[in-house]
N, C-alpha and C positions, 0 to 999 in steps of 0.2 A: 509703352503707349498709354496715354491717359485721356484720349479724346474719342473720336467717332469710331464706330464699329466698321467692319468690312462686310461684304456680302455673306461671309461665312460666320461671323462672330457677332452675337448680340450682347451688348453690355447695358442691361436695363438700368442698373444703378452703379455708375462708375465710382470706384473707391481707389483713387490714385495712390493713396498712402498705405494700402493694404499690404500685409506681409506675405500673403499667399493668394494665388489665383486658383479658383475651382472651375474647371472646364466641364460642362454638362452636355451629354449626348442624348438626344431623344430616342424614343422607341419607334418601331415601324409605324409609319403614317403620322408620327408626331412632329412637333415643331419646337423651335427655340422657346416660344412663349409658354410652353409647359413648365419651364423653370423660372418663370417670373416670381412665383412665391418663394423660391429658394433665394433669389437675389434680394428679395425683401426681408427674408428671415435670418440671414446670416449676419454676424457682427461686422463691424467696420474693418476688422482685420482680414476679411475674406472678400476678394473681388470675384464676382461670378461672370464667367464667359459662357454663354449658351450657344451651342453650334446650330446653325440653320442649314440643313441639307437642301440642295436644289430640288425644285419640283413642288414646292408648297409655299403657302402664304405669299409674301412679297417676292418669292423666287419661283412662283408657280409656272411662269412661262419658260423657265429653263428646263432642259431635259434632266430627268432623275438619273441617279447613278446606281446601277444594280450590282455593284461589286464592293464588298466590305473592304477589301484590301485597297482598292482604288480610292474609296472614301477616306480611308486612313492615311494614304499618301497625301491627299489634298489637304486634309485637316492638319496634318503634321506640318506641312509647308506653311499653312496659314498661321500656325502658332509660333513661328520663328520669331516674330517681333514681340511676343508676350513672355519670353523666357527670362526676362530680367529679374524675376523672382520665382520662388518655387511654384510648380504647377501640381495640382491634384486633379484627378480625373474621376468623374461620376457618370455612369450610364445605366439606363434601365432597359432591359430586354435587348433589342437590337443595339441600343446605345452602349450596352456593356461590351458587346463584341467589337464595336468600333473603338471604344475606349481602350480595350485590351490591345488591339492592333496599333493604336496610336502610342500606347505605353511602350510597346516593343520597339517602335521606330525612334521614340525619344531616347530610350536607353541605348539603342544602337548608335545614336548620334552623340551620346555622352551626357544626356540629361535624365536623371532618375526621378520619376514623379514622386512627390511627397506621399501620395497614396493613390491606389486604384480602388474605387468603390463600385462594385458590380451588383446590380439588382435584377431579380427576376429573369436570370439567364443561367443555363447550365454551363459548366466549364467548357472551354473550347475543344477539349479532347473527348467530350461526351456528345457524340453526334446522334441525331435522330433524322430519319428520312421523312420529310413532309413536303406537301405540294400545294400549300394554300394559294400561292401566286397563280396557280392554274385554274382556280375556281372562277365561275362567272361572277358578274357584279352582285347578283343576289346572294351567292355563296360567300363572297368576301364580306358583304355587309353583315351576314349572319355570324361570321367569325368575329368581326369587330364587336358585335353585340354580345357574343358569348364571353369574350374577354373583359368586357365592360371598360375598355380603355377610351372609348369615344362616347360622348354624351348622347343619349337616345334622341334628344331634340335635333342633333346634327344628322343622325342617321335617318330621321324622318323628313329631313329637308332635302328634296331632290337636287336642287341646285348646289347645295353645300356638299351633298354626297358625291356629285359628279366632280367636284373639285378635290375631294379627299381620296377617292378610290385610285386614281392613276398613281399618285405618290405612294399610297399604301401597297399597291400591287408591286411596284418597283422595289420597295423596301423588302417585301417578303421574298422577292426573287433574289435579292442580295443575301438575305439571311439563309435561305434554303440552298443556295449554291456555294456558301462558304464551306471551306474545308481547312481544318487546322493544319498548319505546317509545323512539325516538331522543331523545337529550338531551345536555347537555354532558358531557364526560368527567369522571371522578372526579379529585379533586386528590390523593387518598391514593395511596401506592405500592401496586402489585399484584404479588404473587408467585403464579404459576400452577404447579401440580404435576399431573403426569399419568403414567400407566403406559404404556409403549410398546406394550403389547398390549391396551389398553383398547378394547373394541368400541363403547363409548358415546361416545368422543371421540378424535379423531386428534390427533397432535402439532400439526398445522397449526391445528386448531380451538381448541386450548388456547393456541397462540401468538397467536391473534386477540384474546385479552384485552388485548393491548398497545394496541388501538384504544380501549379503554374507560377509559384513565387518561392524564392529563397529567403524572402523577408518574412515578417510577421504575418500571420493569417488569423482572421476571426470570421466566424459564421454567426449570423443572427437570423432567427426564424420568427416570423410574425404570423398572427392569425389572419387568414384571408387568402384571396386568389392572386391572379397575375398582377393586378393593380392594387395589391395590399397597401402600397405606399400612399395611395389617395386617402385611406382611412387612418393611416398612422403617420401622417406628414410631420407632425411636431416631433415625434420620437425619432424618425429617420433624420430629420434636420439636426436634432441634438447629437445623434451619433456622428454625423458627418462633421459638425462643428467641433466636437471634442477632439477629432483627429487632426484638426487644422490650426487650432489656436493654442 
């Protein structure tokens, strides 16, 4: 496909002659537009497809999906028409979980991703019990402020906050109810990225992604917290690009 996007896929800068497609999965409460700088920054050989989950931005009137596996099923089906060239997957936080489950489904169906790049998320087999989705709106807002993934100007805007919180709560419910189902390791190579001060994932929990692939594995640790990649965007983009061109 080289034309318009679907409700699930945003293709901000179509590159019909690209050799590889990079599918990007947002964090909890995030949207496809978070990856606009990626679409702008990669070379012409990489076509960026950013996934738009329901319940936000132009899909805000659709009910959210609070199940990682269900999300992965739907995204995998949406990617059927984009498999005419190699697919690489990149996800941050919740997006890493969705990307991993999509990778499992693609491999089950005979398509091995060129790479799975996971950021700011512990390995699927490293579970923590959390209940952020049960917080009231004030508590959820405080959590977003703590992680610094949402601009303070948005958190101070009541109307904008009322638009953000339902999708964010739904996403957290999906993340916190997810349970890893043991299965064969991926065949695709995995690159894990993490901030050394991330309260959501330790370096050891990120290193455990090694257990989930029979392919090559690399761990890169950056200075910073959960959204370290906002401060190190150029370096992260270079790392991704090097694996795809």
